[in-house]
C-alpha positions in Angstrom: -3.0 -13.1 3.9 -3.5 -10.3 6.4 -1.2 -7.5 7.7 -1.6 -4.3 9.6 -0.9 -1.0 7.7 2.4 0.4 9.0 2.8 4.0 10.3 4.6 4.8 7.1 1.7 3.5 5.0 -0.8 5.5 7.2 1.3 8.6 6.9 1.4 8.2 3.1 -2.4 7.8 3.1 -2.7 11.0 5.2 -0.6 12.9 2.7 -2.5 11.5 -0.2 -5.8 12.5 1.5 -4.6 16.0 2.2 -3.3 16.6 -1.4 -6.4 15.2 -3.0 -9.0 16.4 -0.5 -10.3 13.0 0.3 -10.8 11.1 3.5 -8.2 8.8 5.1 -10.2 5.6 4.4 -10.3 6.2 0.7 -6.7 7.4 0.7 -5.6 4.3 2.6 -7.3 2.0 0.1 -5.6 3.8 -2.8 -2.2 3.6 -1.2 -2.6 0.0 -0.3 -3.7 -0.8 -3.9 -0.7 1.1 -5.3 1.7 -0.7 -3.0 0.3 -4.2 -3.5 0.1 -3.6 -7.3 3.7 -2.6 -7.4 4.8 -5.7 -5.5 2.5 -8.0 -7.5 3.4 -6.6 -10.8 7.2 -6.8 -10.2 6.9 -10.5 -9.3 4.1 -11.8 -11.5 3.4 -9.1 -14.0 -0.2 -8.8 -13.0 -1.9 -5.5 -13.5 -4.7 -5.7 -11.0 -5.1 -6.8 -7.4 -8.0 -7.8 -5.2 -7.7 -6.8 -1.6 -9.7 -5.5 1.3 -9.0 -2.9 4.0 -10.9 -3.0 7.3 -9.7 -0.2 9.5 -5.9 -0.7 9.3 -6.0 -4.4 8.5 -5.2 -5.3 4.9 -6.4 -8.6 3.4 -4.8 -9.8 0.2 -4.6 -13.0 -1.7 -1.4 -13.0 -3.7 -0.9 -14.7 -7.1 0.8 -18.1 -7.0 4.0 -16.5 -8.2 3.9 -13.8 -5.5 3.0 -16.4 -2.8 6.0 -18.5 -3.7 8.2 -15.5 -3.7 6.9 -14.4 -0.3 7.3 -17.9 1.1 10.9 -18.1 -0.1 11.8 -14.7 1.4 10.0 -15.5 4.7 11.9 -18.8 5.0 15.2 -16.9 4.5 14.5 -14.6 7.5 12.4 -16.9 9.6 9.2 -14.9 9.6 5.7 -15.5 8.1 4.9 -14.5 4.5 2.4 -11.9 5.6 5.2 -10.1 7.4 7.3 -10.0 4.3 4.3 -8.8 2.3 3.8 -6.0 4.9 7.4 -5.0 4.5 7.1 -4.8 0.7 3.9 -2.8 1.0 5.7 -0.5 3.4 8.5 -0.1 1.0 6.1 1.1 -1.7 3.9 3.2 0.6 5.1 6.5 -0.8 4.9 5.5 -4.5 3.3 8.3 -6.6 3.3 10.9 -3.8 6.1 12.9 -5.4 4.4 12.9 -8.8 1.6 15.1 -7.6 1.8 18.8 -7.9 2.7 20.2 -4.5 0.3 23.1 -5.0 -3.1 22.6 -3.4 -6.1 23.6 -5.6 -7.0 27.3 -5.1 -10.4 26.3 -3.8 -9.0 23.9 -1.2 -10.0 24.6 2.4 -7.2 25.4 4.9 -5.5 22.5 6.6 -4.6 24.2 9.8 
């Protein structure tokens, strides 16, 4: 299953990268993993996910339970399951952002 990272997910990755002094690629992978894991765990109870990120394209093979859930929701709104997965990932894009201290480390380079 493939979907494009939303503007919200990309913005969350940018914020994650800024707060943790990492690059956008690594931050996007982290935010995608967090979002997919939240969705997968809520539906199937799994505590790990396998996925790939190429640019802004996310590739993910959901568990059978999650696939059935996505199929059911997709049928209800007449869209494909990947679109539903993208909406769920978007919903969880900002998970864990508020749990990080708003203070930048004292040795952090300026952002402006």
